N, CA, C and O of each residue as an XYZ file, in Angstrom:
704
protein
N     -15.834      1.102      6.485
C     -16.674     -0.011      6.821
C     -18.108      0.510      6.846
O     -18.400      1.518      7.489
N     -18.987     -0.176      6.152
C     -20.351      0.301      5.987
C     -21.338     -0.796      6.358
O     -21.146     -1.961      6.010
N     -22.391     -0.417      7.062
C     -23.516     -1.309      7.353
C     -24.752     -0.434      7.500
O     -24.658      0.734      7.878
N     -25.910     -1.009      7.199
C     -27.152     -0.243      7.340
C     -27.973     -0.781      8.496
O     -27.982     -1.981      8.770
N     -28.664      0.132      9.170
C     -29.429     -0.275     10.350
C     -30.933     -0.323     10.109
O     -31.691     -0.582     11.043
N     -31.380     -0.082      8.891
C     -32.803     -0.217      8.611
C     -33.091     -1.638      8.141
O     -32.173     -2.407      7.856
N     -34.369     -1.976      8.065
C     -34.781     -3.309      7.646
C     -36.074     -3.193      6.861
O     -36.710     -2.139      6.838
N     -36.456     -4.287      6.219
C     -37.750     -4.338      5.550
C     -38.857     -4.291      6.598
O     -38.645     -4.682      7.746
N     -40.020     -3.819      6.211
C     -41.116     -3.614      7.149
C     -41.555     -4.824      7.945
O     -41.888     -4.690      9.122
N     -41.566     -6.006      7.339
C     -42.027     -7.200      8.054
C     -40.887     -8.014      8.657
O     -41.099     -9.129      9.134
N     -39.684     -7.459      8.635
C     -38.511     -8.199      9.082
C     -37.849     -7.494     10.263
O     -37.609     -6.288     10.205
N     -37.552     -8.234     11.334
C     -36.829     -7.630     12.454
C     -35.406     -7.189     12.088
O     -34.846     -6.318     12.753
N     -34.817     -7.774     11.048
C     -33.505     -7.331     10.574
C     -32.319     -7.801     11.388
O     -31.287     -7.130     11.408
N     -32.434     -8.928     12.056
C     -31.307     -9.429     12.853
C     -30.081     -9.684     11.979
O     -28.967     -9.306     12.344
N     -30.284    -10.320     10.832
C     -29.171    -10.561      9.914
C     -29.006     -9.391      8.951
O     -27.892     -8.907      8.747
N     -30.089     -8.942      8.367
C     -30.058     -7.844      7.389
C     -30.573     -6.569      8.028
O     -31.757     -6.267      7.882
N     -29.776     -5.834      8.704
C     -28.329     -5.914      8.644
C     -27.764     -5.758     10.052
O     -26.689     -5.195     10.256
N     -28.541     -6.287     11.038
C     -28.132     -6.161     12.433
C     -26.784     -6.777     12.736
O     -26.022     -6.222     13.527
N     -26.468     -7.910     12.129
C     -25.178     -8.561     12.367
C     -24.040     -7.642     11.950
O     -23.041     -7.533     12.661
N     -24.178     -6.986     10.815
C     -23.115     -6.100     10.347
C     -22.967     -4.885     11.259
O     -21.849     -4.473     11.571
N     -24.082     -4.315     11.684
C     -24.014     -3.167     12.592
C     -23.323     -3.578     13.890
O     -22.437     -2.872     14.372
N     -23.721     -4.705     14.451
C     -23.095     -5.187     15.688
C     -21.609     -5.472     15.470
O     -20.793     -5.199     16.350
N     -21.256     -6.011     14.315
C     -19.850     -6.304     14.019
C     -19.028     -5.035     13.895
O     -17.887     -4.991     14.353
N     -19.590     -4.004     13.282
C     -18.874     -2.737     13.202
C     -18.674     -2.139     14.584
O     -17.600     -1.618     14.884
N     -19.689     -2.207     15.422
C     -19.555     -1.703     16.793
C     -18.487     -2.486     17.557
O     -17.700     -1.904     18.304
N     -18.464     -3.796     17.368
C     -17.445     -4.619     18.026
C     -16.059     -4.289     17.486
O     -15.092     -4.241     18.246
N     -15.957     -4.063     16.184
C     -14.666     -3.687     15.613
C     -14.187     -2.357     16.189
O     -12.999     -2.190     16.464
N     -15.107     -1.411     16.373
C     -14.734     -0.133     16.990
C     -14.193     -0.359     18.399
O     -13.205      0.254     18.802
N     -14.851     -1.245     19.139
C     -14.405     -1.546     20.502
C     -13.008     -2.158     20.479
O     -12.133     -1.745     21.240
N     -12.801     -3.138     19.611
C     -11.500     -3.802     19.510
C     -10.420     -2.796     19.108
O      -9.332     -2.786     19.683
N     -10.719     -1.969     18.138
C      -9.737     -1.005     17.650
C      -9.376      0.040     18.688
O      -8.277      0.592     18.661
N     -10.291      0.313     19.599
C      -9.998      1.315     20.624
C      -8.857      0.869     21.541
O      -8.272      1.691     22.246
N      -8.537     -0.438     21.534
C      -7.446     -0.970     22.352
C      -6.185     -1.260     21.533
O      -5.157     -1.630     22.100
N      -6.251     -1.100     20.231
C      -5.121     -1.418     19.357
C      -4.158     -0.249     19.260
O      -4.571      0.905     19.153
N      -2.885     -0.556     19.298
C      -1.875      0.479     19.122
C      -1.143      0.345     17.797
O      -0.442      1.268     17.383
N      -1.294     -0.795     17.124
C      -0.533     -1.050     15.904
C      -1.382     -0.982     14.636
O      -1.067     -1.652     13.653
N      -2.437     -0.197     14.639
C      -3.290     -0.068     13.457
C      -2.527      0.733     12.403
O      -2.089      1.854     12.659
N      -2.376      0.145     11.218
C      -1.582      0.766     10.162
C      -2.393      1.725      9.295
O      -1.818      2.582      8.623
N      -3.701      1.594      9.300
C      -4.547      2.393      8.427
C      -5.631      3.109      9.214
O      -6.064      2.640     10.266
N      -6.062      4.241      8.698
C      -7.242      4.887      9.268
C      -8.459      4.084      8.845
O      -8.585      3.702      7.681
N      -9.337      3.833      9.771
C     -10.548      3.075      9.474
C     -11.733      3.931      9.883
O     -11.828      4.395     11.020
N     -12.634      4.130      8.931
C     -13.828      4.928      9.161
C     -15.037      4.004      9.141
O     -15.091      3.050      8.364
N     -15.995      4.294      9.992
C     -17.204      3.483     10.099
C     -18.401      4.332      9.711
O     -18.542      5.469     10.160
N     -19.263      3.771      8.872
C     -20.462      4.469      8.439
C     -21.664      3.558      8.628
O     -21.755      2.496      8.012
N     -22.572      3.978      9.476
C     -23.839      3.267      9.656
C     -24.898      4.070      8.921
O     -25.100      5.249      9.209
N     -25.566      3.438      7.982
C     -26.517      4.157      7.136
C     -27.954      3.749      7.430
O     -28.224      2.722      8.052
N     -28.841      4.577      6.966
C     -30.280      4.324      7.043
C     -30.821      4.411      5.620
O     -30.213      5.040      4.753
N     -31.948      3.789      5.391
C     -32.597      3.892      4.086
C     -31.999      3.008      3.010
O     -32.235      3.249      1.826
N     -31.236      1.996      3.380
C     -30.663      1.096      2.375
C     -31.769      0.326      1.666
O     -31.719      0.115      0.455
N     -32.749     -0.084      2.426
C     -33.827     -0.908      1.858
C     -34.729     -0.138      0.892
O     -35.482     -0.743      0.128
N     -34.655      1.181      0.925
C     -35.492      1.977      0.019
C     -34.659      2.728     -1.019
O     -35.088      3.756     -1.543
N     -33.476      2.213     -1.309
C     -32.657      2.817     -2.351
C     -31.341      3.392     -1.882
O     -30.789      4.278     -2.535
N     -30.829      2.912     -0.772
C     -29.527      3.353     -0.250
C     -29.479      4.869     -0.059
O     -28.533      5.536     -0.477
N     -30.511      5.386      0.576
C     -30.651      6.828      0.781
C     -29.507      7.388      1.628
O     -28.927      8.414      1.272
N     -29.176      6.734      2.737
C     -28.097      7.218      3.607
C     -26.744      7.195      2.917
O     -25.975      8.150      3.029
N     -26.447      6.125      2.209
C     -25.174      6.026      1.489
C     -25.106      7.071      0.382
O     -24.056      7.675      0.161
N     -26.201      7.285     -0.300
C     -26.259      8.287     -1.356
C     -25.985      9.677     -0.783
O     -25.216     10.451     -1.353
N     -26.619      9.986      0.344
C     -26.405     11.286      0.983
C     -24.940     11.451      1.388
O     -24.340     12.500      1.152
N     -24.368     10.410      1.998
C     -22.969     10.498      2.420
C     -22.054     10.723      1.215
O     -21.173     11.583      1.253
N     -22.261      9.955      0.153
C     -21.388     10.082     -1.020
C     -21.461     11.476     -1.638
O     -20.473     11.967     -2.185
N     -22.614     12.103     -1.555
C     -22.769     13.454     -2.108
C     -22.332     14.540     -1.126
O     -22.089     15.678     -1.528
N     -22.232     14.194      0.150
C     -21.850     15.136      1.206
C     -20.844     14.483      2.154
O     -21.114     14.364      3.350
N     -19.692     14.060      1.640
C     -18.762     13.291      2.482
C     -18.164     14.110      3.616
O     -17.835     15.286      3.460
N     -18.036     13.453      4.756
C     -17.354     14.066      5.893
C     -15.849     13.883      5.781
O     -15.076     14.632      6.379
N     -15.440     12.883      5.012
C     -14.029     12.568      4.816
C     -13.765     12.605      3.321
O     -14.527     12.022      2.549
N     -12.712     13.271      2.900
C     -12.412     13.379      1.475
C     -12.281     11.997      0.857
O     -11.602     11.124      1.397
N     -12.933     11.811     -0.275
C     -12.930     10.503     -0.916
C     -11.536     10.040     -1.311
O     -11.285      8.836     -1.363
N     -10.618     10.968     -1.591
C      -9.269     10.546     -1.983
C      -8.444     10.018     -0.820
O      -7.342      9.509     -1.027
N      -8.964     10.131      0.412
C      -8.267      9.554      1.565
C      -8.796      8.167      1.905
O      -8.263      7.502      2.793
N      -9.830      7.728      1.214
C     -10.410      6.405      1.461
C      -9.970      5.479      0.338
O     -10.334      5.672     -0.822
N      -9.185      4.475      0.696
C      -8.662      3.536     -0.296
C      -9.628      2.416     -0.644
O      -9.579      1.867     -1.744
N     -10.503      2.078      0.292
C     -11.387      0.943      0.059
C     -12.650      1.086      0.902
O     -12.577      1.264      2.118
N     -13.800      1.009      0.255
C     -15.085      0.982      0.955
C     -15.490     -0.484      1.106
O     -15.582     -1.210      0.116
N     -15.730     -0.914      2.332
C     -16.087     -2.307      2.602
C     -17.499     -2.321      3.170
O     -17.754     -1.765      4.239
N     -18.410     -2.956      2.452
C     -19.815     -2.998      2.857
C     -20.180     -4.410      3.309
O     -19.754     -5.401      2.716
N     -20.980     -4.475      4.374
C     -21.442     -5.759      4.890
C     -22.949     -5.828      4.768
O     -23.662     -4.916      5.187
N     -23.423     -6.909      4.194
C     -24.829     -7.126      3.903
C     -25.252     -8.498      4.398
O     -24.459     -9.248      4.967
N     -26.508     -8.803      4.170
C     -27.011    -10.148      4.457
C     -28.116    -10.474      3.466
O     -29.002     -9.658      3.214
N     -28.055    -11.652      2.919
C     -29.092    -12.185      2.038
C     -29.610    -13.475      2.649
O     -30.391    -14.206      2.040
N     -29.158    -13.734      3.863
C     -29.539    -14.892      4.643
C     -29.115    -14.636      6.072
O     -28.737    -13.518      6.421
N     -29.177    -15.670      6.904
C     -28.836    -15.462      8.314
C     -27.813    -16.459      8.841
O     -27.676    -16.637     10.051
N     -27.098    -17.105      7.933
C     -26.098    -18.100      8.328
C     -24.931    -18.059      7.359
O     -25.030    -17.543      6.246
N     -23.823    -18.621      7.818
C     -22.699    -18.852      6.926
C     -21.568    -17.864      7.041
O     -21.651    -16.855      7.741
N     -20.512    -18.187      6.333
C     -19.312    -17.354      6.264
C     -19.616    -16.165      5.360
O     -20.315    -16.326      4.359
N     -19.113    -14.983      5.682
C     -19.326    -13.842      4.788
C     -18.797    -14.153      3.382
O     -17.641    -14.537      3.205
N     -19.652    -13.982      2.417
C     -19.369    -14.281      1.014
C     -19.031    -12.978      0.296
O     -19.816    -12.031      0.335
N     -17.873    -12.919     -0.358
C     -17.507    -11.750     -1.134
C     -18.190    -11.890     -2.490
O     -17.833    -12.757     -3.287
N     -19.171    -11.032     -2.744
C     -19.953    -11.176     -3.965
C     -19.795    -10.026     -4.942
O     -20.285    -10.102     -6.068
N     -19.119     -8.962     -4.530
C     -18.960     -7.829     -5.440
C     -17.685     -7.069     -5.096
O     -17.336     -6.895     -3.929
N     -17.006     -6.627     -6.136
C     -15.865     -5.731     -5.968
C     -15.966     -4.637     -7.027
O     -16.713     -4.747     -8.000
N     -15.207     -3.606     -6.809
C     -15.094     -2.569     -7.829
C     -14.292     -3.127     -8.998
O     -13.727     -4.217     -8.911
N     -14.249     -2.382    -10.075
C     -13.431     -2.780    -11.215
C     -11.964     -2.773    -10.812
O     -11.587     -2.205     -9.787
N     -11.155     -3.410    -11.628
C      -9.711     -3.496    -11.354
C      -9.476     -4.028     -9.947
O      -8.806     -3.394     -9.132
N     -10.029     -5.186     -9.678
C     -10.066     -5.724     -8.312
C      -8.956     -6.722     -7.991
O      -8.994     -7.358     -6.938
N      -7.994     -6.869     -8.855
C      -6.951     -7.875     -8.642
C      -6.254     -7.698     -7.292
O      -6.065     -8.677     -6.571
N      -5.871     -6.478     -6.937
C      -5.163     -6.236     -5.675
C      -6.061     -6.509     -4.474
O      -5.608     -7.055     -3.468
N      -7.332     -6.132     -4.577
C      -8.276     -6.378     -3.479
C      -8.381     -7.875     -3.218
O      -8.306     -8.317     -2.072
N      -8.553     -8.647     -4.274
C      -8.694    -10.096     -4.131
C      -7.404    -10.707     -3.590
O      -7.460    -11.620     -2.766
N      -6.247    -10.225     -4.032
C      -4.973    -10.736     -3.516
C      -4.839    -10.463     -2.018
O      -4.369    -11.322     -1.272
N      -5.245     -9.278     -1.575
C      -5.145     -8.940     -0.155
C      -6.046     -9.852      0.673
O      -5.635    -10.345      1.724
N      -7.260    -10.075      0.206
C      -8.180    -10.963      0.932
C      -7.612    -12.375      0.964
O      -7.592    -13.013      2.017
N      -7.159    -12.859     -0.162
C      -6.611    -14.216     -0.231
C      -5.450    -14.406      0.724
O      -5.308    -15.471      1.325
N      -4.615    -13.382      0.871
C      -3.430    -13.470      1.726
C      -3.765    -13.344      3.210
O      -3.112    -13.975      4.041
N      -4.765    -12.545      3.555
C      -4.980    -12.165      4.945
C      -6.195    -12.762      5.635
O      -6.312    -12.668      6.857
N      -7.082    -13.362      4.898
C      -8.304    -13.886      5.502
C      -8.293    -15.406      5.382
O      -8.245    -15.954      4.281
N      -8.338    -16.082      6.540
C      -8.235    -17.544      6.518
C      -9.531    -18.204      6.058
O      -9.492    -19.160      5.283
N     -10.671    -17.712      6.520
C     -11.962    -18.271      6.112
C     -12.538    -17.361      5.034
O     -13.132    -16.325      5.335
N     -12.356    -17.755      3.780
C     -12.860    -16.913      2.710
C     -13.777    -17.730      1.801
O     -13.593    -18.928      1.584
N     -14.751    -17.027      1.294
C     -15.682    -17.654      0.383
C     -15.939    -16.662     -0.718
O     -16.669    -15.689     -0.528
N     -15.341    -16.899     -1.881
C     -15.508    -16.019     -3.019
C     -15.241    -16.806     -4.291
O     -14.494    -17.784     -4.296
N     -15.864    -16.360     -5.356
C     -15.716    -17.010     -6.656
C     -15.461    -15.935     -7.698
O     -15.959    -14.816     -7.574
N     -14.692    -16.267     -8.719
C     -14.362    -15.286     -9.749
C     -15.596    -14.817    -10.507
O     -15.598    -13.707    -11.038
N     -16.631    -15.621    -10.571
C     -17.826    -15.279    -11.341
C     -18.879    -14.511    -10.544
O     -19.839    -14.010    -11.129
N     -18.722    -14.409     -9.232
C     -19.789    -13.801     -8.420
C     -19.999    -12.327     -8.736
O     -21.136    -11.854     -8.712
N     -18.943    -11.596     -9.028
C     -19.078    -10.179     -9.351
C     -19.890     -9.993    -10.638
O     -20.766     -9.131    -10.703
N     -19.597    -10.800    -11.656
C     -20.332    -10.705    -12.928
C     -21.799    -11.079    -12.734
O     -22.682    -10.437    -13.302
N     -22.061    -12.106    -11.942
C     -23.439    -12.510    -11.672
C     -24.194    -11.418    -10.932
O     -25.334    -11.108    -11.276
N     -23.570    -10.837     -9.921
C     -24.233     -9.801     -9.142
C     -24.607     -8.601    -10.014
O     -25.664     -8.000     -9.818
N     -23.750     -8.250    -10.972
C     -24.009     -7.093    -11.831
C     -25.258     -7.241    -12.688
O     -25.840     -6.237    -13.096
N     -25.682     -8.466    -12.969
C     -26.893     -8.639    -13.785
C     -28.147     -8.848    -12.926
O     -29.255     -8.963    -13.450
N     -27.963     -8.895    -11.630
C     -29.109     -9.034    -10.730
C     -29.721     -7.657    -10.473
O     -29.036     -6.643    -10.603
N     -31.006     -7.614    -10.109
C     -31.669     -6.324     -9.891
C     -31.451     -5.742     -8.489
O     -32.203     -4.863     -8.068
N     -30.457     -6.206     -7.778
C     -30.212     -5.767     -6.400
C     -29.262     -4.585     -6.369
O     -28.449     -4.397     -7.274
N     -29.378     -3.782     -5.303
C     -28.371     -2.778     -5.012
C     -28.093     -2.825     -3.520
O     -28.928     -3.264     -2.729
N     -26.919     -2.371     -3.154
C     -26.555     -2.215     -1.743
C     -25.950     -0.832     -1.583
O     -25.781     -0.102     -2.560
N     -25.627     -0.478     -0.361
C     -24.980      0.807     -0.126
C     -23.686      0.945     -0.924
O     -23.327      2.049     -1.333
N     -22.992     -0.155     -1.146
C     -21.732     -0.067     -1.885
C     -21.934      0.497     -3.281
O     -21.052      1.181     -3.799
N     -23.077      0.227     -3.903
C     -23.317      0.737     -5.251
C     -23.177      2.258     -5.317
O     -22.678      2.788     -6.309
N     -23.606      2.955     -4.284
C     -23.486      4.421     -4.260
C     -22.024      4.842     -4.218
O     -21.645      5.841     -4.829
N     -21.202      4.083     -3.498
C     -19.775      4.382     -3.436
C     -19.096      4.079     -4.767
O     -18.226      4.829     -5.209
N     -19.491      2.984     -5.402
C     -18.908      2.644     -6.702
C     -19.267      3.697     -7.749
O     -18.448      4.023     -8.608
N     -20.476      4.222     -7.683
C     -20.887      5.293     -8.608
C     -20.007      6.527     -8.448
O     -19.831      7.291     -9.397
N     -19.459      6.724     -7.265
C     -18.589      7.876     -6.992
C     -17.110      7.512     -7.161
O     -16.226      8.253     -6.730
N     -16.854      6.360     -7.795
C     -15.499      5.895     -8.132
C     -14.636      5.493     -6.951
O     -13.409      5.544     -7.043
N     -15.245      5.098     -5.848
C     -14.488      4.494     -4.756
C     -14.119      3.075     -5.173
O     -14.840      2.454     -5.955
N     -13.023      2.564     -4.669
C     -12.752      1.128     -4.755
C     -13.549      0.499     -3.624
O     -13.655      1.072     -2.540
N     -14.107     -0.670     -3.871
C     -14.929     -1.255     -2.830
C     -15.126     -2.743     -2.964
O     -14.794     -3.363     -3.974
N     -15.679     -3.287     -1.903
C     -15.921     -4.717     -1.836
C     -17.165     -4.953     -0.979
O     -17.413     -4.233     -0.011
N     -17.928     -5.955     -1.343
C     -19.197     -6.252     -0.703
C     -19.185     -7.691     -0.164
O     -18.796     -8.626     -0.864
N     -19.608     -7.842      1.064
C     -19.713     -9.155      1.701
C     -21.142     -9.368      2.183
O     -21.822     -8.421      2.579
N     -21.588    -10.616      2.146
C     -22.904    -10.938      2.699
C     -22.948    -12.403      3.127
O     -22.288    -13.264      2.545
N     -23.746    -12.654      4.160
C     -24.107    -14.037      4.484
C     -25.203    -14.410      3.498
O     -26.094    -13.605      3.232
N     -25.148    -15.618      2.956
C     -26.200    -15.997      2.019
C     -26.886    -17.312      2.387
O     -27.936    -17.636      1.832
N     -26.306    -18.065      3.309
C     -27.001    -19.271      3.771
C     -28.189    -18.846      4.627
O     -28.153    -17.795      5.267
N     -29.230    -19.654      4.637
C     -30.428    -19.306      5.383
C     -31.240    -18.234      4.668
O     -31.923    -17.432      5.303
N     -31.157    -18.228      3.322
C     -31.808    -17.190      2.528
C     -33.323    -17.185      2.656
O     -33.964    -16.184      2.337
N     -33.904    -18.281      3.116
C     -35.362    -18.329      3.281
C     -35.840    -17.342      4.357
O     -37.028    -17.024      4.417
N     -34.935    -16.864      5.192
C     -35.303    -15.892      6.224
C     -35.082    -14.440      5.792
O     -35.388    -13.517      6.546
N     -34.558    -14.236      4.592
C     -34.264    -12.899      4.082
C     -35.543    -12.077      3.939
O     -36.516    -12.524      3.330
N     -35.531    -10.883      4.501
C     -36.674     -9.950      4.429
C     -37.978    -10.603      4.868
O     -39.027    -10.401      4.256
N     -37.897    -11.376      5.920
C     -39.089    -12.056      6.430
C     -39.098    -11.979      7.957
O     -38.107    -11.573      8.564
N     -40.208    -12.364      8.575
C     -40.236    -12.422     10.038
C     -39.178    -13.373     10.613
O     -38.813    -13.258     11.783
N     -38.686    -14.309      9.797
C     -37.655    -15.250     10.244
C     -36.275    -14.626     10.395
O     -35.358    -15.272     10.901
N     -36.115    -13.382      9.965
C     -34.836    -12.700     10.139
C     -34.808    -12.102     11.543
O     -34.810    -10.885     11.726
N     -34.782    -12.992     12.516
C     -34.797    -12.568     13.918
C     -33.671    -13.265     14.676
O     -33.022    -14.169     14.149
N     -33.450    -12.843     15.890
C     -32.344    -13.365     16.684
C     -32.458    -14.869     16.917
O     -31.443    -15.564     16.960
N     -33.663    -15.372     17.067
C     -33.863    -16.801     17.335
C     -33.266    -17.672     16.233
O     -32.731    -18.743     16.520
N     -33.347    -17.236     14.992
C     -32.861    -18.030     13.865
C     -31.489    -17.592     13.359
O     -30.975    -18.157     12.394
N     -30.907    -16.610     13.991
C     -29.635    -16.071     13.541
C     -28.483    -16.972     13.960
O     -28.451    -17.463     15.088
N     -27.549    -17.189     13.061
C     -26.326    -17.912     13.386
C     -25.409    -16.926     14.094
O     -24.798    -16.071     13.452
N     -25.311    -17.039     15.397
C     -24.535    -16.073     16.180
C     -23.038    -16.362     16.166
O     -22.277    -15.668     16.841
N     -22.603    -17.354     15.425
C     -21.168    -17.635     15.348
C     -20.524    -16.951     14.140
O     -19.342    -17.169     13.873
N     -21.262    -16.149     13.423
C     -20.718    -15.445     12.265
C     -19.614    -14.515     12.741
O     -19.782    -13.795     13.726
N     -18.499    -14.529     12.050
C     -17.356    -13.721     12.471
C     -16.930    -12.771     11.361
O     -16.077    -13.111     10.542
N     -17.520    -11.586     11.334
C     -17.121    -10.592     10.342
C     -15.821     -9.906     10.731
O     -15.247     -9.172      9.928
N     -15.355    -10.131     11.937
C     -14.131     -9.483     12.400
C     -12.928     -9.968     11.592
O     -11.894     -9.300     11.588
N     -13.032    -11.105     10.911
C     -11.915    -11.555     10.074
C     -11.598    -10.513      9.001
O     -10.436    -10.342      8.631
N     -12.596     -9.833      8.511
C     -12.366     -8.807      7.496
C     -11.669     -7.599      8.122
O     -10.805     -6.986      7.495
N     -12.039     -7.262      9.342
C     -11.403     -6.138     10.012
C      -9.930     -6.426     10.248
O      -9.102     -5.525     10.112
N      -9.583     -7.655     10.597
C      -8.189     -8.013     10.808
C      -7.385     -7.746      9.545
O      -6.264     -7.240      9.609
N      -7.963     -8.089      8.388
C      -7.298     -7.844      7.117
C      -7.075     -6.348      6.932
O      -5.984     -5.931      6.542
N      -8.062     -5.560      7.199
C      -7.984     -4.123      6.979
C      -7.001     -3.458      7.935
O      -6.271     -2.547      7.544
N      -6.980     -3.898      9.153
C      -6.113     -3.284     10.163
C      -4.645     -3.459      9.837
O      -3.850     -2.546     10.062
N      -4.268     -4.613      9.311
C      -2.855     -4.941      9.164
C      -2.299     -4.790      7.758
O      -1.127     -5.092      7.531
N      -3.096     -4.337      6.817
C      -2.608     -4.142      5.456
C      -2.084     -2.730      5.330
O      -2.786     -1.777      5.668
N      -0.842     -2.576      4.841
C      -0.285     -1.226      4.705
C      -0.556     -0.663      3.331
O      -0.160      0.465      3.036
């Protein structure tokens, strides 16, 4: 599970990417009480995403955990400050990933064309560094409220605090 804690200079970063960082911390708290977790789950909080995914790049080149023990890198992003997490990117050969999400996540928002569209956009996220190192991966982001992206409006006052990224963690915890 990956999230970055840096933000653009003029943006407080409540959504990009404070929501994801807070969600990962909450998932860690929830998991600390779980006894039936079927998979090892690793959490990575990165810095320097906004300037070229520096933290993710460093981790991928100097991993603390062998890459062959990680089956799926899941990155959480924000391109807005509202809405259901949108799955906008997956690694190649993603049929199994999409099937797992479809089966295990009740509130899902994804389209077959979003991965192709994202690949032609000039954006990168921390997940791109993992994909370059041949990890399987998936990228989620809130995209509603995009007018607040990388702006002073990306603050707690305008943040949709009902966003529930924990639905993705539930999928990861119970998939064998």
